[in-house]
N, C-alpha and C positions, 0 to 999 in steps of 0.2 A: 504493500499499499504506499502511495506517495505521501510523504510527511511534509507539513507546512507550518509556519508560524504566521499569525495574523497580527499586524501592528497598525493601530488606528486610535486616535484620541477620542473617537466617538464610540462609546460602549455599545450602543445599539447596532452599529455597523459591525463591530467585532463579533457580537453575539449572533446576529442574523447570518453573517458570512460563515462563521464557524459551523452553525447548524446546517447550512446548505452544503458546505464542503463535506461534512461528516455524512450527510444523507447520500452524497454521490461517492462515498467510499474513499474520501481523501482524509487522511489522518491529521487533525489539527493537534499538534503536540505542545503548542504554547501560544499565548496571546500577550500583547503588551499595548501600552498607550503612548509611548514616546521612543525616540531614536536610541536613547541609552538602554532602555529595556530590550529593544530589538537586538542591539549588539551583544548584550549579556545572554539573551536567549539563544542567539545563533552560536556563540562560543560554547554554551553548555549542551545544546540539543542537536546542533548540526543538522537542521532540516534539509529536505530536498529542495524546497522552495520557500522564499520569503515573500509575503504579501505586505507591502509597505506603503502607508500613506505618506505624502510629502510634507504637508503643512500641519505641524503639531507644535504645541507650546514647549519651550525650553530646548529640548533636543529634537530637531526635526528629522524628516526622512533623509535629507542630504547628509546630515551628520552620520546617520546609521549606515547609509550606503558607502560613504567615504571610509568609515572604520572597518566595515566588512571587506571592502575591496583591498584595503591595506594588508589584511591577513589572508584572505581567500579570494584571489583574483577571479576564479571561475564560478563563484557562488551564483546561484540563480535567484535574482531579485526582481520581482515584478512590482513596479510602482502602480498603485491603485489610487487615483487622485481625482478630485473634482476640478482640477486645474491648478495652475501655478503661475506666479508672476514671471514676466519675461526675464527679470534679473536672475532667476534660477536656471535659466536655459543653458548657459555655457557650462556651469558646474555640472548639471545633470548630464549633458553630453559627454563631458570629460570622464565622468564616473561610470559611463556605460551600463545603465540598467538593462536587464535582459529584455524587458518589454515595458511599455507604459500602457495602462488600461484606464480609461476615463470612466468616472461615475456618472450616472447610475450604471452599474455593472450588469451586463447580461449574463445570467448564471451559466448558460451553455457555453458561451464564449470563454468565460473564466475557467471552467472545468477543462475544456479542450486545450486552452492555452497552458494550464498547469501540467496536464498530461503531455502536451507537445514539448514543452521546454524541459521537463524533468526527463529522466533517462528513457528515451523512446524505444530503446532496445530491451528494456526490462519486460518480461512476459507477465501476463495476467490471465485469469480465467474469465470467460464470458458465458452468459446464458442467452440463448436465442431460439427463435422458431422460424421455420420456413413458411412461406405463404400457403403452400399446398399441404402442409403437415403441422397440425396444431401441437404436437408433442414438443416439449422443451428439450433442447440439447445443450451441452457445454463443450467448450474446447479452449485451448490455450493459444494466445496470440501476443505479438508485440503491439505497441500502440500504432505503429505505421500500418501494420496488417489490419488492425481493428478499423482504422479509418476507411480502408477500402472495403472491408468485409461488410460493415453496417450499411454501406451504400449499394450493395449488390441488389438487383431487382428481385431476386428469389427469397430475400430475407424479410421476414415480417417484423419481428421485434428483436432487439439486441441490447444487452446491458452488461457492464463489467461487474464481476462478482468478487475476485480477489487476485492478488499476485500469486504466481506459481513458477518458481525458478528451476524446478527439477528437470533435468534432461532437455533443456530448452533448445540447444543448437540444432539437434536432429529434428525436433518437432517443428521448429521455426521454418526449416527448409521444406518439410513436408506440407506445412500449412501454406507456404507460398505457392507451391505446385497446386494445391487444392483451390486457392483463390484464383489462380490463372484459369483453371478449368471451370470454376463457378462463373467467372465472367463470360464464359461461353455457354452458360446454362447447363453445365455438367456438374451436378451436385454429389455425384457418387463418391468422389475422394473426400469431400468435406464430411459426408455422413460416416465414412470409415474412420475419420479422425475424431469424431464427436462421440460423446456418451449421452445416452438418453437418461434424463433425470427421472 
């Protein structure tokens, strides 16, 4: 499961965003209300992704981003902001946040962005149904494969259940072959790789 910390001085935003992320199987391992707390939480918890507001009293998001970048150059930090003054622009660009997302946040966009920027090669289990077959199935995919899988015309419903790292390399290659065949409406290989629930 992808782990995140949520940092915003608005308690309602922290609470509602945390609930939404947990509902979508993203593990909120810490929350904070200013940049100093963000840095302390990052040092302690080392989350996969930081969701960071910019404008906060005392220690703002730029402070947090600067301190995190000093120690962890490749940290994934998503700025989630309602906007920021032009004077912050140069500092923000030089600190290279992973992505900037503007409030109000679309939940689906946020979830997809988190999964996209976190390790997209990490596997996870999904549950899905075919349009012509109401039985639920499961299989293991990487996120890149999942993006293609859920858009196949033969798939009715599709959701992420959990991470699953075991024996992933062989499975990943088999699933890629199955996706290629499914794109041509041949679901036989996907059905072989799937388990009926």
